[in-house]
C-alpha positions in Angstrom: -0.4 37.3 27.9 0.8 34.8 30.5 -2.8 33.6 30.7 -2.5 32.9 27.1 0.5 30.4 26.9 -0.7 28.9 29.7 -4.0 28.2 27.5 -1.9 26.9 24.7 0.6 24.8 26.8 -2.7 23.6 28.1 -4.3 22.9 24.6 -1.3 21.6 23.2 -0.4 18.8 26.2 -4.1 17.4 25.8 -3.6 16.6 22.3 -0.3 15.6 22.7 -1.5 12.9 25.3 -4.7 10.7 23.9 -8.0 10.3 25.7 -9.4 7.2 27.5 -12.1 6.8 24.2 -8.7 7.3 21.7 -6.7 4.5 23.5 -9.6 2.4 23.6 -9.9 3.1 19.9 -6.3 2.4 19.4 -6.5 -1.0 21.2 -9.2 -1.9 19.0 -7.9 -1.2 15.6 -5.0 -3.0 16.5 -6.8 -6.1 17.4 -8.9 -5.8 14.4 -5.9 -5.4 12.2 -5.2 -8.9 10.6 -9.1 -8.6 9.2 -8.1 -5.4 7.6 -4.4 -6.7 6.5 -6.5 -9.6 4.5 -8.9 -7.2 2.4 -5.6 -5.1 1.5 -3.8 -7.7 0.2 -7.0 -9.3 -1.7 -7.7 -6.1 -3.0 -3.7 -5.4 -4.0 -3.9 -8.9 -5.9 -7.1 -8.6 -7.7 -7.1 -5.0 -9.3 -9.9 -3.7 -11.8 -9.6 -0.5 -14.3 -12.0 2.5 -14.2 -15.7 1.0 -14.5 -14.9 -1.9 -14.1 -14.9 -2.9 -10.5 -17.2 -5.5 -10.6 -15.5 -7.7 -8.2 -14.1 -5.5 -6.1 -17.7 -3.8 -5.7 -18.7 -6.9 -4.6 -16.4 -7.7 -2.0 -17.2 -4.0 -0.3 -20.8 -4.9 -0.6 -20.4 -8.2 1.3 -18.4 -7.1 3.4 -20.3 -3.9 4.3 -23.7 -6.0 4.3 -22.1 -8.5 6.7 -21.6 -5.5 9.2 -25.7 -4.3 9.2 -26.0 -1.7 6.2 -28.1 -1.2 3.8 -26.5 -2.0 0.6 -27.1 -0.9 -3.1 -24.7 -2.7 -5.5 -25.2 -3.4 -9.2 -25.5 -7.3 -9.6 -24.7 -8.4 -13.3 -26.8 -6.2 -15.6 -29.1 -4.8 -13.0 -29.2 -2.7 -10.2 -30.8 -4.1 -7.0 -30.9 -2.8 -3.4 -30.5 -5.6 -1.0 -31.5 -5.6 2.8 -30.0 -7.4 5.6 -31.2 -11.0 5.4 -33.6 -10.1 2.4 -32.7 -11.6 -0.9 -33.6 -8.7 -3.1 -35.6 -5.4 -2.5 -36.9 -3.0 -5.1 -34.5 -2.5 -8.1 -33.0 0.9 -8.7 -31.4 2.8 -11.1 -27.6 2.9 -11.5 -24.8 4.3 -8.9 -22.3 5.2 -11.5 -21.2 2.3 -12.8 -20.1 -0.5 -10.4 -21.0 2.1 -7.2 -21.4 1.0 -3.8 -23.8 3.1 -1.5 -24.0 1.4 2.1 -26.7 3.1 5.1 -26.8 2.6 8.5 -29.3 4.7 10.2 -28.1 4.6 14.2 -30.5 6.9 15.4 -31.3 11.2 15.4 -28.1 13.1 14.4 -25.5 14.2 11.8 -25.5 12.2 8.3 -21.3 11.5 7.7 -20.5 10.1 4.1 -17.2 8.4 4.0 -16.0 7.6 0.4 -13.4 5.4 -0.8 -12.0 4.8 -4.6 -11.9 1.0 -6.1 -10.4 1.3 -9.4 -6.8 0.6 -10.4 -4.4 1.8 -13.2 -2.9 0.2 -16.4 0.5 -0.8 -15.0 2.9 -3.8 -14.4 3.6 -4.1 -10.8 6.9 -4.7 -9.9 6.8 -4.6 -6.0 7.7 -7.7 -5.5 5.0 -8.4 -2.5 4.0 -12.1 -2.0 0.4 -10.9 -3.0 1.9 -8.7 -6.2 -0.9 -8.3 -9.0 -0.5 -10.7 -11.6 -3.9 -9.6 -13.6 -3.8 -9.0 -17.3 -7.3 -6.9 -18.4 -8.6 -4.8 -21.8 -7.3 -1.3 -21.0 -9.6 1.7 -22.2 -8.2 1.5 -25.7 -9.1 -2.1 -26.4 -5.9 -3.8 -25.7 -4.5 -6.4 -23.2 -2.9 -4.6 -20.3 -1.5 -5.2 -16.8 -3.5 -3.7 -13.7 -2.0 -2.4 -10.5 -3.1 -0.5 -7.3 -0.4 1.8 -7.7 -2.4 4.6 -6.6 -3.3 3.1 -2.7 -7.4 2.5 -3.5 -6.8 -0.7 -2.0 -5.5 0.5 1.3 -8.5 2.9 0.7 -11.4 0.4 0.2 -9.6 -1.8 3.4 -9.5 1.5 5.7 -13.2 2.3 4.9 -14.5 -1.1 5.4 -12.0 -1.1 8.9 -13.8 2.1 9.9 -17.3 0.6 9.2 -16.1 -2.4 11.5 -15.0 -0.3 14.3 -18.4 2.1 13.8 -20.9 -0.7 13.8 -19.0 -2.2 17.2 -19.3 1.2 19.1 -22.8 2.5 18.2 -22.9 3.4 21.3 -20.7 6.0 20.9 -22.5 7.6 18.0 -25.8 8.6 17.4 -26.6 9.4 13.4 -26.6 8.0 9.6 -23.1 6.7 8.0 -23.3 6.5 4.5 -20.4 4.5 2.9 -19.5 5.1 -0.9 -17.3 2.7 -2.8 -17.0 4.7 -5.9 -15.5 3.7 -9.2 -13.2 5.6 -11.6 -11.5 8.0 -10.1 -8.2 7.4 -11.8 -10.0 9.0 -14.9 -12.0 11.7 -12.9 -15.3 10.3 -14.0 -16.6 8.1 -10.9 -17.7 10.4 -8.5 -19.5 12.8 -11.0 -21.2 9.5 -12.5 -22.7 8.5 -8.8 -23.8 12.2 -8.3 -25.4 12.1 -11.8 -27.0 9.1 -11.2 -28.8 10.5 -7.8 -26.1 9.5 -5.0 -27.9 12.5 -2.8 -31.2 12.5 -3.8 -31.8 8.7 -3.7 -29.5 8.2 -0.4 -29.4 10.3 2.8 -27.8 13.6 1.9 -24.7 13.7 4.2 -24.0 17.0 6.2 -19.8 16.0 6.0 -18.0 13.9 3.4 -14.6 12.5 4.6 -12.1 10.6 3.1 -8.4 9.6 3.4 -5.9 8.9 0.5 -2.4 6.8 1.2 0.3 8.9 0.1 3.7 8.0 -1.6 4.9 11.4 -0.6 4.7 11.1 3.6 6.1 8.9 5.7 4.0 6.1 6.9 2.9 6.6 10.8 2.2 10.5 9.4 -1.4 12.1 8.5 -1.3 15.3 6.8 -3.3 18.1 5.9 -4.4 21.1 3.6 -7.4 23.4 4.8 -8.8 25.1 1.8 -7.6 24.6 -1.4 -5.9 21.3 -1.5 -6.1 19.8 -5.1 -6.7 21.9 -8.4 -8.7 22.1 -11.3 -7.5 19.9 -13.9 -7.9 20.5 -17.4 -6.8 18.9 -20.5 -6.6 20.8 -23.8 -5.6 20.2 -27.2 -4.7 22.4 -30.3 -4.8 21.3 -33.6 -2.6 23.8 -35.4 -2.8 23.9 -39.5 -0.9 24.7 -42.1 0.5 24.8 -45.7 2.8 22.2 -46.3 6.0 22.6 -48.4 9.5 20.9 -49.2 12.1 21.5 -46.6 14.5 23.7 -49.2 11.5 25.7 -49.9 10.1 27.1 -46.4 8.8 30.3 -48.3 6.5 28.4 -50.2 4.2 26.8 -47.0 3.1 28.2 -43.7 4.9 26.3 -41.1 2.8 25.0 -38.2 5.6 23.8 -36.5 6.9 27.4 -36.3 3.5 28.6 -34.9 3.2 25.9 -32.7 6.7 27.0 -31.3 5.2 30.6 -31.0 2.0 29.3 -29.1 4.1 27.4 -26.6 6.5 30.3 -26.0 3.5 32.2 -25.8 1.6 30.3 -23.1 4.1 30.9 -20.9 2.9 34.2 -20.4 -0.5 33.1 -19.2 0.9 32.3 -16.2 3.7 34.9 -15.8 2.0 38.2 -16.8 -1.5 37.2 -17.0 -2.5 35.7 -13.5 -2.2 37.4 -10.1 1.1 36.5 -8.8 -0.5 35.6 -5.1 -3.0 32.9 -6.9 -1.8 29.9 -8.7 -1.9 28.5 -12.2 -0.2 25.6 -14.3 0.0 25.7 -18.0 2.1 22.5 -19.3 2.3 21.1 -23.2 3.0 17.7 -22.6 3.2 16.5 -26.2 4.0 18.2 -29.3 3.5 16.4 -32.7 4.3 17.2 -36.1 5.7 15.6 -39.3 6.8 12.9 -40.5 10.7 13.1 -42.6 13.3 15.5 -42.4 13.0 18.0 -45.6 8.7 18.1 -45.7 7.0 20.8 -43.8 3.7 19.1 -42.4 0.3 20.9 -42.7 -0.4 20.1 -39.5 0.4 20.0 -35.7 -1.2 18.9 -32.4 -0.4 20.3 -29.3 -1.7 18.6 -25.8 -1.7 20.6 -22.9 -2.7 19.9 -19.4 -4.0 23.1 -17.4 -3.8 23.5 -13.1 -5.7 26.0 -11.4 -7.3 26.3 -8.0 -9.7 29.5 -8.5 -12.4 28.9 -11.0 -12.0 32.4 -12.4 -8.1 31.6 -13.2 -9.2 28.5 -14.9 -11.3 30.3 -16.8 -8.8 33.3 -17.8 -6.0 30.6 -18.5 -8.5 28.2 -21.1 -9.3 31.5 -22.7 -6.2 32.7 -22.9 -5.1 29.5 -24.7 -7.7 29.7 -27.3 -7.0 33.5 -28.0 -3.1 33.3 -28.0 -3.5 29.9 -30.3 -5.3 31.9 -32.8 -3.4 35.2 -32.8 -0.1 33.7 -33.6 -1.9 31.8 -36.6 -3.3 34.9 -37.8 0.3 36.7 -37.3 1.9 33.6 -39.7 -0.6 35.0 -42.5 -2.9 32.1 -41.8 -6.5 32.6 -43.6 -9.4 32.1 -41.3 -10.3 28.4 -42.5 -6.8 27.5 -41.3 -7.2 28.9 -37.6 -6.2 26.6 -34.7 -9.2 24.0 -33.6 -8.6 24.0 -29.9 -10.6 21.7 -28.0 -11.2 21.8 -24.4 -12.3 18.4 -22.7 -15.6 19.2 -20.8 -15.0 16.4 -18.2 -12.9 18.2 -16.0 -11.3 17.3 -12.5 -12.5 20.4 -10.6 -10.5 21.5 -7.7 -10.9 20.1 -3.9 -11.8 22.8 -1.2 -11.1 21.6 2.3 -13.9 23.2 4.2 -11.5 24.8 6.6 -14.4 24.7 10.0 -14.6 20.6 8.9 -11.0 20.6 8.7 -9.7 21.8 12.1 -12.9 20.4 14.2 -11.8 16.6 12.1 -7.9 16.9 12.4 -7.9 17.8 15.9 -9.9 14.8 17.2 -7.4 12.8 14.6 -4.7 14.6 16.2 -6.5 14.1 20.3 -6.5 10.3 18.5 -3.3 9.4 17.5 -1.1 12.4 19.1 -0.3 15.5 17.8 3.6 14.6 16.6 1.7 12.1 13.7 -0.2 15.2 12.9 1.2 17.8 9.9 0.0 20.3 7.5 1.2 20.0 4.1 1.3 22.7 1.1 -1.9 22.5 -1.9 -0.9 20.3 -5.0 -1.5 20.6 -8.2 -2.4 16.8 -8.6 -6.4 16.7 -9.0 -9.1 14.4 -7.0 -12.5 13.8 -8.4 -13.5 13.7 -4.9 -14.1 17.2 -5.3 -16.9 16.5 -6.9 -19.1 16.0 -3.6 -18.8 19.7 -2.4 -19.3 20.9 -6.0 -22.5 19.4 -6.6 -24.1 20.9 -3.4 -21.2 23.6 -1.7 -23.6 23.7 1.2 -22.0 20.3 2.1 -18.5 21.0 3.5 -15.9 17.9 2.8 -12.2 17.0 4.0 -9.6 14.5 1.9 -6.6 14.1 4.7 -3.5 12.2 3.5 -2.3 8.7 5.1 1.5 8.1 5.2 2.4 5.4 3.2 6.2 5.4 2.9 9.0 3.6 4.5 9.9 6.2 6.9 13.8 5.3 7.4 14.4 5.6 3.3 11.9 8.8 3.6 13.9 10.4 5.6 17.5 9.6 5.1 16.1 11.0 1.4 14.7 14.3 2.9 18.2 14.7 5.5 20.5 14.0 2.3 18.4 15.5 -0.1 18.5 12.5 -2.7 15.3 10.9 -4.4 12.1 9.9 -2.3 11.1 6.6 -2.2 8.9 5.4 -5.1 5.2 7.0 -4.6 1.9 6.9 -6.2 1.6 5.5 -9.9 4.6 4.0 -9.6 5.1 0.4 -10.3 7.4 -0.5 -7.3 5.0 2.0 -4.7 3.3 -0.3 -2.0 2.5 1.6 1.1 4.0 0.1 4.4 1.2 -1.6 5.4 1.0 -1.8 8.9 1.3 1.8 10.2 -0.7 3.0 6.9 -3.5 1.1 7.7 -3.9 1.2 11.4 -3.2 4.8 11.5 -6.2 5.4 8.2 -8.9 3.6 10.2 -8.0 5.4 13.4 -8.5 8.3 11.6 -11.0 7.9 9.9 -13.0 6.6 12.5 -12.1 9.4 15.0 -12.7 11.9 12.3 -16.2 10.5 11.8 -17.1 10.0 15.5 -15.9 13.8 16.0 -18.4 14.7 13.4 -21.5 13.0 14.8 -20.8 14.2 18.1 -23.3 17.3 17.6 
């Protein structure tokens, strides 16, 4: 028992005292911070919507080509592979819209892929920053809309390029193949899949590991957090069109009220989690929209429900989706509707799968990050029911371990005061007021990504 406690103390002391290499990396990251900050400001002030990331992708490609990477990008209406010091190489098919893929080979060793998403949100920025976005663009519905990097993808691009700069300048410290991915369209959950379907894992070196970070407004700047195993959820969208028979509001017996049927469906759906899902499993069924009718005294002939469904396990997911269809039909039948008036249940085929952080990879990488930035700056966090299409990299090939960790971006004083006093946390991701505290978020992001990659290359 004494030996056990001594060993634990030794490990703790080692993690709390960054190594000489870690100090060197910290010094290098600090020295390069002004460059990374300028990149971040550029991306923040010039956001682009999903599958429209032309200028962002071009800047990412330019930065990586300057470091000596072999970069594949989209130029105009053609896809070209550009070699350093060469004008145009072979023509290639697309890599998921404006996806960027950069490869640097540095001897024998593992292939490590780092990923950063690039798209922004249709949102008017209200941060008051000197580099606030003033961009107006055409949104997904063909309307003019303001655009903002409200989910920190601007910092993700800057962090990935910052890590690339560190690794390109320290090739004597690692051996293997480094693949960097600038991914489009994460905000609509389609970009990773688009890149994979366009041959990301076939036309380029197949990774042994895929690593990403996400700047989080729900963590204090200066902290890095992670979840081992399931970290983020399956995200499904379901639409139910409930049919009925319209009537005058004064004579409800003359019709079949879809509003009442819809209300019964809403109530019954709650039993899918509370009574049909193992209490040790997780699931969410939330009706986010219930639309029906136009006037006080008219019973409509139709109602529409819009539902978000969240889960981790694929079996739980399927049970929830099957249950929604079963309940919708059963409630319509209980109201006496004929077969030709059964509800139409539409489950969107494009969904975001749950994100699974490989436990072994997580332990290795987060241990290396803790050694680099200090154990006191690293913590665990519970799984979230949010979604991230980073999950597609592991889903595409389950033999490829993946990890996404969180780099804190919230103002530490405001965050800690909110936690202590039980008040509202500072504005976080997807808020028009969200802006991470740049220096600690960018520095820790670059240092953590670099330290994690070096650990994976250490094989």
